C-alpha positions in Angstrom: 40.1 -13.1 23.3 41.3 -16.6 24.2 39.2 -18.4 26.8 41.4 -21.4 27.2 43.2 -21.7 30.7 46.1 -19.2 31.0 49.1 -20.9 32.9 50.4 -17.5 33.9 47.2 -16.4 35.3 46.8 -19.7 37.2 50.2 -19.1 38.7 49.3 -15.5 39.8 46.1 -16.8 41.5 47.9 -19.7 43.3 50.6 -17.2 44.5 48.3 -14.5 45.7 46.1 -17.0 47.4 49.0 -18.3 49.3 49.8 -14.8 50.6 46.3 -14.1 51.5 45.8 -17.4 53.3 48.0 -16.0 56.1 45.5 -13.4 56.9 42.2 -14.6 58.0 38.8 -13.1 58.6 39.5 -12.3 62.3 42.5 -10.4 61.2 40.6 -8.3 58.7 37.6 -7.7 61.3 40.1 -6.5 63.8 41.7 -4.1 61.3 38.3 -2.8 60.3 37.0 -2.5 63.9 40.1 -0.8 65.1 40.6 1.4 62.1 44.2 0.0 61.7 45.9 -0.1 58.4 46.8 -3.7 57.3 50.6 -3.3 57.4 51.5 -7.0 57.9 49.4 -7.7 54.7 50.6 -4.8 52.8 54.3 -5.7 53.5 53.6 -9.4 52.5 52.1 -8.4 49.3 54.9 -5.9 48.4 57.6 -8.5 49.3 55.9 -10.8 46.6 56.2 -8.1 44.1 52.3 -7.7 43.8 52.0 -4.0 44.6 54.2 -3.2 41.5 52.6 -5.8 39.4 51.4 -3.3 36.6 54.4 -1.0 36.8 56.7 -1.3 33.9 59.9 -3.5 34.2 62.3 -0.6 33.6 61.3 0.7 36.8 61.4 -2.4 38.8 57.8 -3.5 38.3 56.3 -6.5 37.0 55.4 -5.2 33.6 52.0 -6.8 33.5 48.8 -5.4 32.4 45.5 -4.5 33.9 44.2 -8.1 33.4 46.8 -9.4 35.9 46.2 -6.3 38.2 42.5 -7.2 38.3 43.2 -10.7 39.1 45.3 -9.8 41.9 42.8 -7.6 43.6 40.0 -10.2 42.9 41.9 -12.9 44.8 42.7 -10.4 47.7 39.1 -9.4 48.0 37.8 -13.0 47.5 40.1 -14.2 50.5 38.0 -12.3 53.0 40.1 -9.2 52.9 37.3 -7.5 50.8 38.0 -3.7 50.2 40.2 -3.3 53.2 42.8 -5.4 51.6 42.3 -4.5 48.1 42.2 -0.7 48.6 45.6 -0.8 50.6 47.2 -2.0 47.4 45.2 -0.6 44.2 45.9 3.0 44.8 49.7 2.3 44.3 49.0 -0.3 41.5 46.8 2.0 39.6 47.2 5.4 41.0 50.4 6.2 39.2 49.2 5.2 35.9 48.9 8.9 34.7 52.6 9.2 35.8 53.5 6.2 33.6 51.7 7.5 30.6 52.3 11.4 30.9 55.0 12.0 33.5 58.4 13.4 32.8 61.6 11.2 33.2 62.4 12.8 36.5 58.9 11.8 37.9 59.1 8.4 36.7 62.8 7.8 37.9 62.1 9.2 41.3 58.8 7.6 42.3 58.0 4.6 40.1 60.9 2.3 41.4 59.7 3.1 45.0 56.2 2.3 44.3 57.1 -0.9 42.5 59.0 -2.0 45.6 56.1 -1.2 47.8 58.1 1.5 49.6 55.9 4.5 48.4 52.3 4.9 49.4 50.1 6.9 47.1 46.7 8.7 47.5 44.4 10.1 44.8 43.0 13.8 45.3 40.2 14.7 42.9 36.8 14.9 44.6 35.8 18.2 46.5 32.9 19.1 48.8 31.2 21.1 46.0 32.7 19.1 43.1 31.8 15.4 43.4 30.8 13.8 40.1 31.1 17.2 38.4 34.9 17.4 38.2 34.7 20.6 36.1 33.8 22.4 39.4 37.1 22.0 40.9 38.1 25.0 42.8 41.4 23.9 44.5 43.7 26.3 43.0 47.5 26.1 41.9 49.0 29.4 41.4 52.6 30.3 40.1 55.1 31.2 42.7 57.1 33.4 40.5 60.1 31.0 40.7 58.9 28.4 38.1 57.0 26.5 41.0 53.5 26.4 42.2 51.4 27.0 45.5 48.4 25.1 46.0 45.3 25.9 48.2 42.2 24.1 48.6 40.2 21.1 50.0 39.7 17.6 48.9 37.5 14.8 50.3 37.4 11.1 50.0 41.2 10.9 49.6 41.7 7.3 50.6 45.0 6.3 52.2 46.1 10.0 52.8 47.2 9.0 56.5 49.6 6.5 55.2 50.6 8.0 51.9 53.7 10.2 51.2 52.5 11.6 47.9 49.2 12.4 46.3 48.1 12.6 42.6 46.3 15.9 42.8 44.0 17.7 40.4 44.0 21.4 40.8 42.9 24.4 38.7 45.7 26.5 37.1 43.6 28.2 34.5 40.0 29.1 33.8 36.9 29.0 36.0 34.8 26.4 37.8 32.7 24.7 35.2 35.5 24.3 32.7 37.5 21.0 32.2 40.3 22.7 30.5 42.4 24.5 32.9 42.7 21.6 35.3 46.3 20.3 35.9 47.7 17.3 37.5 50.5 17.3 40.1 52.1 14.6 42.1 52.6 16.5 45.5 54.0 15.7 48.8 51.5 15.2 51.7 53.7 17.5 54.0 51.9 17.9 57.4 53.4 21.5 57.5 50.9 22.5 54.7 48.5 19.6 54.6 45.8 19.2 57.3 44.6 15.4 57.1 41.4 14.3 58.8 39.7 10.9 58.6 36.0 10.8 57.5 33.8 8.6 59.7 32.2 6.0 57.6 30.1 2.8 57.8 32.9 0.4 56.4 36.2 -0.2 54.9 37.8 1.3 57.9 41.2 -0.2 57.7 41.8 2.2 55.1 40.8 5.7 56.0 39.1 8.0 53.5 40.1 11.6 54.4 39.5 15.1 53.9 42.7 17.0 53.2 43.2 20.8 53.4 46.0 22.3 51.4 47.3 25.6 52.8 50.0 27.2 50.6 51.5 23.8 49.7 54.8 24.6 47.6 55.2 22.3 44.5 58.2 22.2 42.4 57.7 22.6 38.6 59.0 19.1 37.7 55.9 17.7 39.8 53.5 18.5 37.2 52.1 15.5 35.5 51.7 16.0 31.7 50.6 19.2 30.2 49.3 22.3 32.0 45.5 22.6 31.7 45.3 18.9 30.5 45.0 17.2 33.9 41.4 16.1 33.5 42.2 14.5 30.1 45.1 12.9 31.7 43.2 11.2 34.4 40.6 10.0 32.0 43.2 7.6 30.8 43.2 6.1 34.3 39.5 5.9 34.8 38.9 3.0 32.6 41.8 0.8 34.2 40.4 1.8 37.5 36.9 0.6 36.7 38.4 -2.8 35.6 40.5 -3.1 38.9 37.3 -2.4 41.0 35.4 -4.8 39.1 37.8 -7.4 40.1 37.5 -6.3 43.6 33.7 -6.1 43.5 33.4 -9.7 42.2 35.9 -10.9 44.8 33.7 -9.5 47.6 30.5 -11.2 46.1 32.6 -14.6 45.7 33.6 -14.8 49.4 30.2 -13.8 50.5 28.7 -16.4 48.3 31.2 -19.1 49.5 30.3 -18.5 53.2 26.6 -18.5 52.4 26.8 -21.8 50.5 28.8 -23.4 53.3 26.1 -22.3 55.9 23.3 -23.5 53.6 24.9 -26.9 53.5 25.4 -27.3 57.2 22.5 -25.5 58.9 19.4 -27.5 59.7 15.9 -26.1 60.4 12.7 -28.0 60.6 14.8 -31.3 60.2 16.3 -30.4 56.9 19.3 -28.5 55.6 18.2 -24.9 54.5 20.1 -25.3 51.4 17.3 -27.8 50.2 14.8 -25.0 50.1 14.7 -23.2 46.8 14.0 -20.0 48.5 17.7 -20.3 49.6 19.4 -22.1 46.7 17.9 -20.3 43.9 19.1 -16.8 44.9 22.5 -18.3 45.7 22.5 -19.9 42.3 21.5 -16.5 40.6 24.3 -14.8 42.5 26.9 -17.4 41.2 25.8 -16.8 37.6 25.7 -13.1 37.9 29.3 -13.0 39.5 30.5 -15.0 36.6 28.9 -13.0 34.0 30.4 -9.8 35.6 34.0 -11.4 35.8 33.6 -12.3 32.3 32.9 -8.7 31.2 35.9 -7.6 33.4 38.2 -9.9 31.6 36.8 -8.6 28.2 37.5 -5.0 29.2 40.8 -5.7 30.6 41.9 -7.6 27.4 40.8 -4.6 25.4 42.7 -2.1 27.4 45.8 -4.2 27.4 45.8 -4.8 23.7 45.4 -1.0 22.8 41.6 -1.0 22.1 38.9 1.4 23.2 37.4 -0.3 26.3 35.4 2.5 27.8 31.9 0.7 27.1 33.1 -2.6 28.6 35.0 -1.1 31.5 32.0 0.8 32.6 29.7 -2.2 31.9 32.0 -4.4 34.0 32.0 -2.0 36.8 28.2 -1.7 36.8 27.6 -5.4 36.6 30.1 -6.3 39.2 28.8 -3.8 41.7 25.2 -5.1 41.2 26.2 -8.8 41.3 28.6 -8.2 44.5 25.8 -6.5 46.4 23.2 -9.1 45.5 25.5 -11.9 46.6 26.4 -10.2 49.8 22.9 -9.4 50.7 21.8 -13.0 50.0 24.5 -14.1 52.1 23.0 -12.0 54.9 19.7 -13.5 54.2 20.9 -17.0 54.1 22.3 -16.5 57.7 19.2 -15.1 58.8 19.7 -13.2 62.2 23.1 -14.4 62.6 24.1 -12.6 59.2 23.8 -9.4 61.2 26.3 -10.6 63.8 29.9 -9.9 63.2 30.8 -13.6 64.0 30.0 -14.7 60.5 31.7 -11.8 58.7 29.1 -11.4 56.0 28.0 -8.2 57.5 31.5 -6.8 56.8 31.2 -8.0 53.1 27.7 -6.5 52.8 28.9 -3.2 53.9 31.8 -3.1 51.6 29.8 -4.4 48.7 27.4 -1.7 49.1 30.0 0.8 48.5 30.6 -0.6 45.0 27.5 1.0 43.8 28.6 4.5 45.0 32.2 4.8 44.3 34.2 5.8 42.6 31.3 6.6 40.3 27.5 6.0 41.0 25.5 3.4 39.0 23.4 6.1 37.8 26.4 8.0 36.2 27.5 4.8 34.5 24.0 4.5 33.0 24.2 8.0 31.9 27.5 7.4 30.2 26.2 4.3 28.4 23.0 6.1 27.2 24.8 9.1 26.1 28.1 8.1 24.9 27.3 4.6 23.6 23.6 4.7 22.6 23.6 8.4 21.3 20.7 9.3 23.5 20.3 13.1 24.6 22.2 14.2 27.8 20.1 14.0 30.9 22.1 16.2 33.2 
């Protein structure tokens, strides 16, 4: 790895910051409060080519790596957009990665150019009510229709952006029984309202981008919409999980950075008992710790991204980056709340919104506990605990 300044990365940061500067905290608070998708922001980022930054150039994308994608999402989150802004983008930036790697030519040529242009919104359907972390328990079923295609029935939850999306990368069982990873197949399906019932799930935060329950009722899927090999869908999505963890590390660090920036500014202007509160070590030391932890997490993110982009195994570092970023993000947001005192609980200062979105990082898309299980079992060779 080269730690010297990268002029290309500096240009990306400058350009993304310029777009994000058009959308202030009140804009994001209103989108979150009113459960409104940030169309103006999305369109501005698409116009700049940032939605397709990691899609291959031959399909109209930027041809950049996960490193550049993570930097884009970091700057978006750090602008005050937090997860509402970054989630609006990352499902298209990352979600079609299995199509890039395993999709047939027709799939790529049909959907990747539209995604790169920002014209195609993509959702990701894996989690089910009775198959959360244990993906092997998926029961959504794809059965052959006798004419070369498929019929899909089942129910998914936490399908973010389903209300805005035209297509969904859907994992369904074509073979075998629940409890088996083999037999799961990946499809890129249309979210056709005639066959798909989409309902937003009420939740505590990140409400500009809805998380949905989607019921599939006899959804017809043409044969060419299968991504990769039949029965290998779980293995195909594994190739997308490490990049996702890296991208989410960038998002998490960005949330922590904007929370810390607000807390530092407040500590430098708020006077209590005749002195600035930032002069008190009870205030300054936790903020200094948050600063260091965010820097450490971001460094690990960059290492994981470099490994992935250069074709090396990055599983340990991608998972480590996601874990450290989630912890650092929440600590920074929590300390921002504490620094503001009672006003931190008020919407006026926005840190309560950062706090809500930082808390999600420790849950999704994989819990901190499952990340520790992965490191203990796969990296350290310890016995499986579940």
